[in-house]
C-alpha positions as CSV (number, residue, x, y, z in Angstrom):
1,M,0.0,0.0,0.0
2,P,1.3,3.5,-0.8
3,V,2.6,5.5,2.2
4,G,2.1,9.3,2.4
5,P,-0.7,11.8,2.6
6,A,-4.3,10.4,2.8
7,L,-6.5,10.8,-0.2
8,G,-10.2,11.6,-0.1
9,L,-12.5,14.6,0.5
10,R,-13.1,13.9,4.1
11,A,-9.4,13.5,4.9
12,N,-8.6,16.8,3.3
13,L,-11.8,18.7,3.9
14,A,-10.3,21.9,5.4
15,Q,-7.8,22.4,2.7
16,F,-10.4,21.5,0.0
17,I,-12.8,24.1,1.3
18,L,-10.0,26.7,1.4
19,L,-9.2,25.9,-2.3
20,V,-12.9,26.3,-3.1
21,A,-12.8,29.8,-1.6
22,V,-9.6,30.7,-3.4
23,N,-11.2,29.7,-6.7
24,A,-14.2,31.8,-6.0
25,L,-11.8,34.7,-5.8
26,V,-10.2,33.6,-9.1
27,G,-13.6,33.6,-10.8
28,G,-14.5,37.0,-9.2
29,T,-11.3,38.5,-10.6
30,L,-12.6,37.6,-14.1
31,G,-16.2,38.6,-13.3
32,Q,-15.1,42.3,-12.8
33,E,-15.0,42.5,-16.6
34,R,-18.0,40.6,-17.8
35,T,-20.6,43.3,-17.7
36,V,-18.4,46.4,-18.0
37,L,-15.7,45.8,-20.6
38,P,-17.9,45.3,-23.7
39,L,-19.6,48.6,-22.8
40,L,-16.3,50.3,-22.1
41,A,-15.2,49.4,-25.6
42,T,-18.2,50.9,-27.3
43,Q,-19.1,53.8,-25.0
44,T,-15.7,55.0,-23.7
45,F,-13.3,54.1,-26.4
46,H,-15.9,54.3,-29.3
47,L,-14.7,51.1,-31.0
48,G,-17.0,50.6,-34.0
49,L,-16.0,47.2,-35.4
50,Y,-16.9,44.2,-33.3
51,T,-13.6,42.5,-34.2
52,S,-11.7,45.5,-32.8
53,A,-13.8,45.6,-29.6
54,L,-13.2,41.8,-29.1
55,T,-9.4,42.1,-29.1
56,Y,-9.4,42.0,-25.3
57,I,-11.1,38.5,-25.4
58,L,-8.6,37.4,-28.1
59,A,-5.7,38.6,-25.9
60,F,-7.2,37.0,-22.8
61,G,-7.8,33.7,-24.6
62,V,-4.4,33.3,-26.1
63,A,-2.6,34.3,-22.8
64,K,-4.8,32.0,-20.7
65,A,-4.5,29.0,-23.1
66,G,-0.7,29.3,-23.1
67,M,-0.5,29.6,-19.4
68,N,-2.8,26.6,-18.9
69,Y,-0.3,24.4,-20.8
70,F,2.7,25.7,-18.9
71,A,0.9,25.5,-15.6
72,G,0.7,21.7,-15.8
73,T,4.4,21.3,-16.7
74,L,5.5,23.9,-14.0
75,S,3.4,22.4,-11.3
76,D,4.8,18.9,-12.0
77,R,8.4,20.4,-11.8
78,F,8.1,22.9,-9.0
79,G,4.9,22.1,-7.2
80,R,1.4,23.4,-7.3
81,K,1.6,26.2,-4.7
82,P,4.4,28.2,-6.4
83,V,2.5,28.3,-9.6
84,L,-0.7,29.4,-7.8
85,L,1.3,32.3,-6.1
86,A,2.8,33.3,-9.4
87,G,-0.7,33.6,-10.9
88,W,-1.8,36.0,-8.3
89,L,1.3,38.1,-8.6
90,V,0.8,38.4,-12.3
91,A,-2.7,39.8,-11.7
92,L,-1.6,42.6,-9.4
93,P,-1.3,45.3,-12.1
94,V,-4.6,44.4,-13.8
95,P,-7.1,46.7,-11.9
96,A,-4.8,49.7,-12.3
97,L,-4.5,49.2,-16.0
98,L,-8.3,48.9,-16.4
99,I,-8.9,52.0,-14.3
100,F,-6.3,54.3,-15.6
101,G,-5.7,53.0,-19.2
102,P,-6.0,56.0,-21.6
103,S,-6.3,53.9,-24.7
104,W,-7.7,50.5,-25.7
105,G,-4.1,49.1,-25.9
106,W,-3.9,49.4,-22.1
107,I,-7.1,47.4,-21.8
108,V,-5.8,44.7,-24.1
109,A,-2.5,44.6,-22.1
110,A,-4.5,44.2,-18.9
111,N,-6.3,41.2,-20.4
112,V,-3.0,39.6,-21.4
113,L,-2.0,39.7,-17.7
114,L,-5.4,38.6,-16.6
115,G,-5.4,35.6,-19.0
116,M,-1.9,34.6,-17.7
117,S,-3.1,34.9,-14.2
118,Q,-6.3,32.9,-14.8
119,G,-4.4,30.2,-16.6
120,L,-2.0,29.7,-13.6
121,T,-4.4,30.1,-10.7
122,W,-7.5,28.3,-12.1
123,S,-5.5,25.4,-13.5
124,T,-3.6,25.0,-10.3
125,T,-6.7,24.9,-8.1
126,V,-8.1,22.2,-10.4
127,M,-5.0,20.1,-10.1
128,M,-4.8,20.5,-6.3
129,K,-8.4,19.4,-5.8
130,M,-7.8,16.3,-8.1
131,D,-4.7,15.6,-6.0
132,L,-6.6,15.8,-2.7
133,V,-9.7,13.8,-3.4
134,G,-8.3,10.8,-5.4
135,P,-10.4,9.0,-8.1
136,S,-13.7,8.2,-6.4
137,R,-15.0,11.7,-5.9
138,R,-13.3,13.4,-8.9
139,G,-16.6,14.6,-10.5
140,L,-17.8,16.1,-7.2
141,A,-14.5,17.8,-6.7
142,M,-14.6,19.4,-10.2
143,G,-18.2,20.4,-9.7
144,L,-17.4,22.2,-6.5
145,N,-14.3,23.8,-8.0
146,E,-16.1,25.2,-11.1
147,A,-19.2,26.1,-9.1
148,A,-17.1,28.3,-6.8
149,G,-15.3,30.0,-9.7
150,Y,-18.4,30.7,-11.8
151,L,-20.6,31.7,-8.9
152,G,-17.8,34.2,-7.9
153,L,-17.9,35.4,-11.5
154,A,-21.7,35.7,-11.5
155,V,-21.9,37.6,-8.2
156,T,-19.2,40.0,-9.3
157,A,-20.8,40.5,-12.8
158,L,-24.0,41.5,-11.1
159,A,-22.3,43.7,-8.5
160,T,-20.2,45.5,-11.0
161,G,-23.2,46.1,-13.3
162,Y,-24.9,47.8,-10.4
163,I,-21.7,49.8,-9.5
164,A,-21.3,50.9,-13.1
165,S,-24.9,52.0,-13.4
166,T,-24.6,54.0,-10.2
167,F,-21.1,55.4,-10.3
168,G,-19.9,55.0,-13.9
169,L,-17.9,52.4,-15.8
170,R,-14.6,53.4,-14.1
171,P,-13.1,53.1,-11.5
172,G,-15.7,51.5,-9.2
173,P,-16.1,48.0,-10.8
174,F,-12.4,47.4,-10.9
175,L,-11.8,48.2,-7.3
176,V,-13.7,45.1,-6.5
177,G,-11.2,43.1,-8.6
178,A,-8.3,44.7,-6.7
179,G,-9.8,43.5,-3.4
180,Y,-10.2,39.9,-4.7
181,I,-6.6,39.8,-5.9
182,G,-5.2,41.0,-2.6
183,L,-7.3,38.5,-0.6
184,G,-6.5,35.6,-3.0
185,L,-2.8,36.3,-2.8
186,G,-2.8,36.4,1.0
187,L,-4.8,33.2,1.4
188,S,-2.7,31.3,-1.1
189,A,0.6,32.5,0.5
190,L,-0.4,31.9,4.1
191,R,-2.9,29.1,4.2
192,V,-2.8,26.9,1.1
193,R,-0.5,23.8,1.3
194,E,1.3,21.9,-1.4
195,T,-0.5,18.8,-2.8
196,R,1.9,17.3,-5.2
197,D,2.7,14.4,-2.8
198,H,-1.0,13.4,-2.9
199,A,-0.7,12.8,-6.6
200,R,2.4,10.7,-6.0
201,V,0.5,8.6,-3.5
202,E,-2.3,8.0,-6.0
203,A,0.3,7.1,-8.7
204,E,1.9,4.5,-6.5
205,G,-1.5,2.8,-6.0
206,H,-2.5,3.1,-9.6
207,L,-2.9,-0.5,-10.9
208,D,-4.7,0.1,-14.2
209,A,-2.6,-1.6,-16.9
210,H,-3.3,1.0,-19.6
211,A,-2.3,3.8,-17.4
212,L,0.8,2.1,-16.1
213,A,1.9,1.5,-19.7
214,H,1.7,5.2,-20.4
215,G,3.0,6.4,-17.0
216,G,6.3,7.7,-18.4
217,L,5.1,9.8,-21.3
218,T,7.1,12.9,-22.4
219,S,5.3,16.2,-22.6
220,R,5.1,15.9,-26.4
221,E,3.5,12.5,-26.1
222,V,1.0,13.8,-23.5
223,F,0.1,16.6,-25.9
224,T,-0.5,14.3,-28.8
225,L,-2.4,11.7,-26.7
226,T,-4.7,14.3,-25.2
227,S,-5.2,16.3,-28.4
228,F,-5.6,13.6,-31.0
229,R,-4.8,10.0,-30.3
230,D,-7.0,9.0,-27.3
231,R,-10.6,8.9,-28.3
232,S,-12.0,10.2,-25.0
233,L,-9.3,12.8,-24.3
234,S,-9.5,14.3,-27.9
235,A,-13.3,14.4,-27.8
236,V,-13.1,16.2,-24.5
237,S,-10.6,18.7,-25.8
238,Q,-12.6,19.7,-28.8
239,A,-15.8,20.0,-26.7
240,G,-14.0,22.2,-24.2
241,M,-12.7,24.5,-27.1
242,V,-16.2,24.9,-28.5
243,N,-17.7,25.5,-25.1
244,N,-15.4,28.4,-24.5
245,L,-15.9,29.6,-28.1
246,N,-19.6,30.2,-27.3
247,D,-18.6,31.6,-23.8
248,G,-16.4,34.2,-25.6
249,L,-19.3,35.1,-27.8
250,A,-21.5,35.6,-24.7
251,W,-18.9,37.6,-23.0
252,G,-18.1,39.9,-25.8
253,L,-21.3,40.4,-27.9
254,F,-24.3,39.6,-25.7
255,P,-24.0,42.9,-23.7
256,V,-23.7,44.9,-26.9
257,L,-26.7,43.0,-28.4
258,F,-28.8,43.7,-25.3
259,A,-27.8,47.4,-25.1
260,S,-28.7,47.8,-28.8
261,A,-32.2,46.5,-28.0
262,G,-32.6,49.3,-25.4
263,L,-32.0,47.3,-22.2
264,S,-30.7,49.2,-19.2
265,L,-27.3,48.6,-17.5
266,D,-29.1,47.0,-14.6
267,Q,-30.9,44.6,-17.0
268,I,-27.7,43.8,-18.8
269,G,-26.0,43.1,-15.5
270,I,-28.7,40.7,-14.6
271,L,-28.4,38.8,-17.9
272,A,-24.6,38.8,-17.6
273,A,-24.9,37.3,-14.1
274,V,-27.7,34.7,-14.7
275,Y,-25.8,32.7,-17.2
276,P,-22.7,32.1,-15.0
277,A,-24.9,31.9,-11.9
278,V,-26.9,28.9,-13.2
279,W,-23.7,27.5,-14.7
280,G,-22.0,27.8,-11.3
281,A,-24.9,26.5,-9.1
282,G,-25.7,23.7,-11.5
283,Q,-22.2,22.3,-11.2
284,L,-22.8,21.5,-7.5
285,F,-25.0,18.7,-8.9
286,T,-23.7,17.8,-12.3
287,G,-20.2,17.1,-11.2
288,A,-21.4,14.5,-8.6
289,A,-24.0,13.2,-11.0
290,S,-21.2,12.4,-13.6
291,D,-19.5,10.2,-11.0
292,R,-22.6,7.9,-11.0
293,W,-24.1,8.3,-14.4
294,G,-21.0,8.7,-16.5
295,R,-19.4,11.6,-18.3
296,K,-20.4,11.0,-21.9
297,F,-24.2,11.6,-21.6
298,L,-23.9,14.8,-19.7
299,I,-21.3,16.3,-22.0
300,A,-23.1,15.4,-25.3
301,S,-26.5,16.5,-24.1
302,G,-25.1,19.6,-22.4
303,M,-23.6,20.8,-25.7
304,L,-26.9,20.3,-27.5
305,L,-28.7,22.2,-24.8
306,Q,-26.3,25.1,-25.2
307,A,-27.0,25.2,-29.0
308,V,-30.7,25.5,-28.3
309,A,-30.1,28.4,-25.9
310,L,-27.9,30.2,-28.4
311,I,-30.7,30.0,-31.0
312,M,-33.1,31.5,-28.5
313,V,-30.6,34.4,-28.0
314,A,-30.4,35.0,-31.8
315,R,-34.1,34.9,-32.3
316,G,-35.1,36.8,-29.1
317,H,-36.0,40.5,-28.8
318,S,-37.0,40.9,-25.2
319,F,-35.6,40.7,-21.7
320,G,-37.8,37.8,-20.8
321,I,-36.7,35.6,-23.7
322,W,-33.0,36.4,-23.1
323,L,-33.4,35.7,-19.4
324,A,-34.7,32.2,-20.2
325,A,-32.0,31.7,-22.8
326,A,-29.2,32.8,-20.3
327,A,-30.5,30.3,-17.7
328,L,-30.7,27.5,-20.3
329,L,-27.2,28.3,-21.6
330,G,-25.9,28.2,-18.0
331,L,-27.6,24.8,-17.4
332,G,-26.1,23.3,-20.5
333,T,-22.7,24.6,-19.6
334,A,-23.0,23.2,-16.0
335,M,-23.6,19.8,-17.5
336,V,-20.4,20.0,-19.5
337,Y,-17.8,22.0,-17.6
338,P,-16.9,19.9,-14.5
339,T,-17.6,16.7,-16.4
340,L,-14.9,17.5,-19.0
341,L,-12.3,18.0,-16.3
342,A,-13.3,14.9,-14.5
343,A,-13.1,12.9,-17.8
344,I,-9.5,14.1,-18.2
345,G,-8.7,13.0,-14.7
346,D,-10.3,9.6,-15.3
347,V,-8.1,8.7,-18.3
348,A,-4.8,10.5,-17.5
349,H,-2.3,8.7,-15.3
350,P,-1.5,10.6,-12.1
351,V,2.1,10.9,-13.2
352,W,1.2,13.1,-16.2
353,R,-2.3,14.1,-15.3
354,A,-1.3,17.8,-14.5
355,R,0.2,18.0,-18.0
356,S,-2.9,16.5,-19.6
357,V,-5.1,18.9,-17.8
358,G,-2.9,21.7,-19.0
359,V,-3.2,20.5,-22.6
360,Y,-7.0,20.2,-22.3
361,R,-7.2,23.7,-20.9
362,L,-4.9,24.9,-23.7
363,W,-7.5,23.8,-26.2
364,R,-10.5,24.8,-24.1
365,D,-9.4,28.4,-23.4
366,G,-8.1,28.7,-27.0
367,G,-11.8,28.8,-27.7
368,F,-11.9,32.3,-26.3
369,A,-9.5,33.4,-29.0
370,V,-11.3,31.5,-31.8
371,G,-14.6,32.8,-30.5
372,A,-13.5,36.4,-30.5
373,L,-12.2,36.2,-34.0
374,L,-15.0,34.2,-35.5
375,S,-17.9,35.9,-33.8
376,G,-16.4,39.4,-34.3
377,F,-15.8,38.7,-38.0
378,L,-19.3,37.3,-38.6
379,A,-20.9,40.1,-36.5
380,D,-19.2,42.8,-38.6
381,L,-20.4,41.2,-41.8
382,Y,-23.8,39.9,-41.0
383,G,-24.8,41.2,-37.5
384,I,-24.7,39.7,-34.0
385,P,-27.7,37.3,-34.4
386,A,-26.1,35.6,-37.5
387,A,-22.9,35.2,-35.5
388,V,-24.8,33.5,-32.7
389,V,-26.5,31.1,-35.1
390,V,-23.2,30.0,-36.5
391,V,-21.8,29.4,-33.1
392,A,-24.9,27.4,-32.1
393,A,-24.4,25.1,-35.1
394,L,-20.8,24.5,-34.1
395,T,-21.8,23.7,-30.6
396,A,-24.4,21.2,-31.7
397,V,-21.8,19.5,-34.0
398,S,-19.4,19.3,-31.1
399,G,-22.0,17.4,-29.0
400,V,-22.5,14.9,-31.8
401,V,-18.7,14.4,-32.0
402,V,-18.6,13.6,-28.2
403,A,-21.5,11.1,-28.7
404,L,-19.8,9.3,-31.5
405,R,-16.1,9.4,-30.4
406,M,-15.9,9.4,-26.6
407,R,-15.8,6.1,-24.8
408,G,-18.6,5.6,-22.3
409,G,-17.0,3.6,-19.6
410,D,-14.0,5.7,-18.6
411,H,-15.4,7.3,-15.5
412,V,-14.8,6.1,-12.0
413,R,-18.0,5.5,-10.1
414,A,-18.4,6.8,-6.6
415,S,-18.3,4.2,-3.9
């Protein structure tokens, strides 16, 4: 039997709860932008083309995707906690750049740093929770992790929408983000403990023949296996990319669409908050459900549900329709998001799991960049509703790919 730190949620409950709180702050740091930045682009900096306005999402997506990949490699080499601290340190200048930036280039630069920070901090909290709980509660752990992050995002999007409508687009909303960064850095430095030894304990007790055969993969081999060769890992990676493609669309263009229809800042803030709120709360249930029911069904059906919600957004013209669509989009995403991460953890060997998570998150958050370019280009040519319809079609196709390619028995059932 392996000797070392105990695995399991109950054995590591205090540290697990602390990491949930830290990830809520990570999500809140991103949430400071969700309502405000699209309006800042059009109303303060007077950017006319959607492709120009969405450059901040492109910058964010590229930076976050790259850091996701390196976070896995760095955390295997140096440990999880140093990477988490580095992520918070990178975020320190972001609120000042957003508050005082005199040109759009400053906002784009802030989002490069924010993307780097999110890639390091969010990836590391995912890995640390996987390390702590072991295989039997992986879906539950990912559900709690992602729920915390996106509920933090939702609450902050709602709060900053109110602050912006009352006090203006700057500086109020971004002072909230500054507080989150300071608190997150302090908790991570003083209270969070290293978890890499937990992964080593799990690896020593890992008896699966397929995993043992692939236990010594190089980083290049992990990339190829996760991206293309393994049916389940590659299906998960493409679904993650398409999921964040439509999230990038929702982030960048939905507030502009709602504002053009005459909705108030308060109403836009509500819509910007409902989607991640349902997404976050739903993951409290869907992550644990995937431990018992399997990953494949939830991922495929969740992608198809997102496609339906996007069609509702494209065809809608009122606050009520858009509210229902936002809730439906959040539910579909909740079915997908923690389940994708848990599926990666099921297949990847503990020795190279952090790198596989990094590769998956590279593809997934690359979807922000693809979404910014594709939706901005289509919106400039044909309008926002047409861009939404195209993304809905891509999302539906992605769900079909999961249904056809992903193996159905890879998940570890809860005991």
